[in-house]
N, C-alpha and C positions, 0 to 999 in steps of 0.2 A: 545638857551639854550641847553647845552649838557645833555641829559637825560640818557646817557649810565650808566649801573651799573658796567662796567668794569673799575676798578681803573686806569689801564694803559692808558685808552683812555681819561682821564680827564686832564685838565691843573691843575697846583698846586692851583690856586685860587678856581677852581671848587671842587677839592678834599677837600680843607680846609673848604669850605662852607658846604659840605655834612657831614663832620666829626663834625663840630660845631653844626649841627642840630641833632647829636646823631646817625648817621648811624651805623648799624651793619656791620662789615667788615668780610667777609668770606675768609679764606685762604685755598685753596685746596692744599693737599699734595700728589703729584703724583709720577710717576716713568717713566723711560725709560726702558722698559722690553718687552721681546718677548711675543706675544699673538698668537702663532700658525702661520701656513703658510698663513692664510686667513685674518689676521688683522695687522694693523700697530703697531709700537712700542710705540705709544703715547696714547694707550687706557686709561691708568691710569692718563693721563692729560685731555683728552677730556671728560671723563665721570664725574669726580667730578666737573670740571669747568662748564659743562652743567647743572648739578644739582644746583650748587651754583648760577649760573646766574638766574635761574628761581625762586629760593627761595628769592634771593636778590630783585627781582622785587616785590615779594609779601610783603616784609617787609621794603621797602625803604632802602635797604642796598647796599653795594658795594662788589665787588669781587676782591681781590688782585691777582696779577699774581700767577699762580700755580707754586709750586716748582717742577721742572720737573725730578729731580733725587731722588730716595728713598733709603731706607735701603735694604740691600742685599736680592735678590730673594731667597726664600727657595724652595727646591724640592717639598715638599708636599703642597705648596700653590701657587707657581709661576713658577715651573719648574726648578728653580736653576740658578746659575750664568754661566753655561757652554754655554748657547745659544748665538750666535752672536747677537750683538745689545743690549743686556742687560747690562746697565752701571749703577752701583750702588755706594752708599756711605757707609762708615763705620757708625755704629750706633752713635758713638761720633760725627763724622762730621755732620751727618744729624741733630742730636739734636742741635748742635751749630748753624747750619743754621736757624732752627726754632727759637732758642733763639734770634738770631740777628734780625729776621724779627718781632717777637713779641715785642721785645724791641723797635725797630724802629717805629712800628705802635703806640705803647703806647706813645712814645715821641712826635709823631705827632698828638696826641689828640684822638686817637681811644680808646674808653672805653668799647665797646662791640665787642667781637671777637669770631668767630667760626672757629675752625680748622676742616676741613672736610677731612677725610682720604680717599684717592682714590687708595691706594696700601696696601694690607693686612699687609705686613710686617712693615709698617710705624707706626702702632698703638702705641706701647710702647715707641720707641724712640721719637715720637712726644710729649708724655706726659713729658718726661725728658726735651725736648726743651721748652715746655710751662712753666714748673715749673721754669726752670732757667731764662727764660725771665721775668716772673712775679716777681721773686726774685730780679732781677736787677732793675726792675722798682720800686719796694718798696724801694730798697736802694737809688734810686734817688728821693724819695719822692712822687712817683706816686703809690697810693695804692687802687685806685678805678676802676681798670680794671676788668671787668667781662669776663669770658671766658667759652666756651663750647668746647668739643672735641667729634666728632662722626664719625662713619663709615656710609656712605650714604646707603649701602646695608642692614643695619639693619632696615631701615624704609620701610618696605613692609608688607602689610596685609597678614595674614595667608591664606585668601581666594584667594589671588592673587597667592601665591606660590602653592596652591593646584590646581589652574587652569593651571599653567605653568608646574607642575610636578605631573600629576595624579598618577604616579607610585611611588611617594615619592621624596622629595627634597634631593639631594645628599650632601648638605652642602656647605657653602660659600667657603671653601678652595678649594674644587674640582670644583667649578664653574669657575676657572681661564680659560679665553679664550673660555668659553663654552656658554651655551644657554643664560644666563643673560647678560654677557658682549657683546656678539655678537648681541643680540637683541637691546641693547641700542646703540651700534655703528651703527646699521642699521637705527636707528631713527635719530641719531645726525650727523653721518659722513658716509653715505653709500658709498661714494667714496673711503673710506679706508678699505672696506670689500669686499672680493671676495669669495662668497659662493661656487663657483666651486672648491675652494681649501680647503674646510673644511675637516679635516682628519677623519678617522674612527678607530684610534688605541686606543681609550679610551673606557671606563673610566679607570683611573689609579687604581691600587690595592696596596695601601700603607699599611705597618704595622703601628702600633701605636707608632712608635719611629723614630728617625732620625739616619742616618749613615754617618760617615766620614772615608775615602772618599766615595762619593756617588757611590754605586754599579752600574755597567753597567746594563742598562735596568730598573733601578729603576723608572725613569720618562718616560712616553710615548715619543717616538722620535719626535713627532710633537710639544710637549710642551703644548698641550691641555689636561687638566686633566679630563674632563668629555665628554659631547657630545654637539655639536653645530649645527647639521644639521637641527634642527627644529626651529632655531632662525628666527624671523621675526621682521620687524619694528613695527608691531601692538603689539607684545608682549613687545617690548621696550616702547611703549606708556603706556601699563598697568603698567609697572615698574616705569616709570618716574612719572606718575600721583601719585602713592603711595609715592615715594621718596619726591616729592615736597610738597604734602599736609601734610604729617606727620612731615617732618622737619620744615616746616613753622609753624605748630602748636606748636612744641616743642620750637622753637626759640621765638615765640611770648609769650609763657607761661613763659619761663625762664627769659626773659628780660622785661616782663610786657609791651609789645608793644600794 
């Protein structure tokens, strides 16, 4: 018997059986985006997928393949589009991809769905895609799909943040490629992290507005918006424990599992 929680690793009869049993399906929404000179471009795929896999095991769920391209990287939260390797989708395109996947899962019997944001900029285009997908399912006579949308990084205890940032948490946006993401990558894929290449040109000093075109020097040259030099796999374990426990609790409560 295949006990994998990864949808792509199942045969179609195995997938059908799990869905018929009422499995919650998690859809990670990632990106292919620069994460400094010390980490790979797939951070926003690895991290939400890793969280989803662990939560799925807790709730008897499945993890759909992560969408590996996200909405455009923004300078104040991801460094922007100028970095080599950052490949993005227009908001409309991204929303339509999410729409099609939601619609497809619904037509294949999925009735409990969790969209897990792994790239900061995906948040609102994902809402549009989910809304459109549910609208089309209702048009097709499928009106009993329940869905959640969440950002995994919101599920962390205050005490954990205080432990990680004794001098104060800089905020989720500035944590791009910084201590939080680097620590989680050291936990999940240490082979894709080179701590010897962690830069020291941050933290970024952004105004409370955006500019077009992006002024020279607006973003740290490394693409790292805060600091990552104190990242460790142990800190990644603290974060992962919170993410998994709190998301598991929320999913069980909302879907009455």
